[in-house]
C-alpha positions, 0 to 999 in steps of 0.5 A: 500500500502506497501512502502519499507523504504530507498526511495525518501523522507526518511532520513537516519543517520550514525552511526559513524559521525552523518551525515543526508542524503536525500535518492533519488530514488526508485532503489539502490544498494545491499550494499548502499543507494544512498542519499545525505548530508543534515545536518553535525555536527558543533559547529557554526551550527544553529540547535541543536539535542542531545546536537550537533549543525548541519549545512544545506548544500544545493547546490549539489556542496557544498555537494560533496565538504563537503564529499571529504574534510571531509567524502569520505567514503560516496563517490562511483562511480556507473557504472551502472549510469556512475557517481560519487554519494553519499551514505552510505553503509547499515552497517553504517546506524544508522537509517531510517527515513520515513514520513509515520512513522513520520505523525503517531507519530505526531497523537499520540503525544500531544505536537507538535512544531509549524512547526509540528502542521502545518504539521499534520494540512496541512495533515489532510486538504488534506485527509478531503478536497482533498481525500488522503487516510490516509495511503498515506501520510506523512511528510519529511524534517528537522522536521522529523529528529528533525532538524527543525528551526522556519522558516522551511517549510512543506515537504509533501509526497503523495504515489501512482501513482493513489492516487497522479494523482487524488489528483493533480486534486483536489489541484487546487480547494483546493488552490482557496477555502481554507482559509489557503492554497493558491498558492504564490503570485507575491511578493513571487515568486520574492523571490523564483526567486533567489533561484530556478534559480539563477545564470543560467541567466533564466529571471524572466518572463520565470521563473514565466510563469511555476512557477505561474501554479505549484500546488504542492507549496504554503503557509499554515498558511503563512509557505511555503509547498511542495509536493512530489508524489511518485509512487506506487512500482508496478510502479518502473519498475525493479531493480537498475541492470536492468538500465545501464546509460552512460554519452554522454555529453551535448546537447541543444535542442528545444522540443515538450512536448507529455506527461507531465503525470510523471511530478508531480513525483519525479523523474519527467520525460517528453516524447518529440518530439526533434524538433530541436538540437541547440548545442552538446558537446558529448563524443564519436561517432555514437550518434543517436539522433533519440532515444532521447525522454525523459527529467528527473530530480530528482530535484523538481524545474522541476516537472510541468515545462511544459505541453503536446503540449507545446514547450521547450528549454532544456539544460542538460546532455545527457544520454544513457538509457539501460533497461535490456540490451535490450530496449535502449533510449537517455534522457536529465538529469537536475540536475544542477541549474546554467547549466541545463534549461527547459524553456517553449517557444513559438512554 
């Protein structure tokens, strides 16, 4: 399976400012990559690469603020997405780093750092014990670009729709039977609580209800790991210019999950039946909510959040989605850690 460069899981480095961005999604404009600032040079930074110190930037708001103040050339407004985005023009890209190439590099090298050794060993475990094809796995994150720290985690990418779904079925057994690879325990979930949903008002019990059954995260030799799944290129459906999104405001609903197959992928999505509209703050008029049938997110924390048949409370951005100027539906997009929510509730 051939995966193009410059998609979800890849990183890029800019020519002029030595910035590192993580690339988002499968579809991109012809002249640039949609990507979000992750590391920037700073003399007080705790990470070092080629004689420069770097700082890691976390929240989406902080990333936008940093670019607005110091690097506004990497902000642009997308008419197709009806949204201000971060992105780097093709002419300004120095290098694109891919998890596939990085994993291949680690297999060839003799001397590895501790995080590199754990990352490679986890991939080998998933290949041997969970039947992941060797050409369908890679390692992303800060180690891939040479900016890891001692406490960096392992960021594994699984490529291919079928390979991902088949692997997910085997992962539960692996987490129960492996001596070195396991799910989080209660103490670790408590540690993750503030990081994942801090400031959102979601209580720990609601957080734990979804979090404790997620299979794409855990510990390997005591190191945090996170697995992302990328669909096969044949399932990417069209191009960047085949889609047209329109911001319709915000909405809160109660919904039933009717299909959660795509909940493991990045971006993740859920097919829903809207049971009750609880609150709306619309932009514009004549919005037909009977077309609302999807929840979607590029944020990993919403992966595996709910399963088919469950009811959820959802709060997020309401968008109209047009595909090739004909098919139209509405979706709720979850992006903001504090304001967007997807909580499993009792029927």
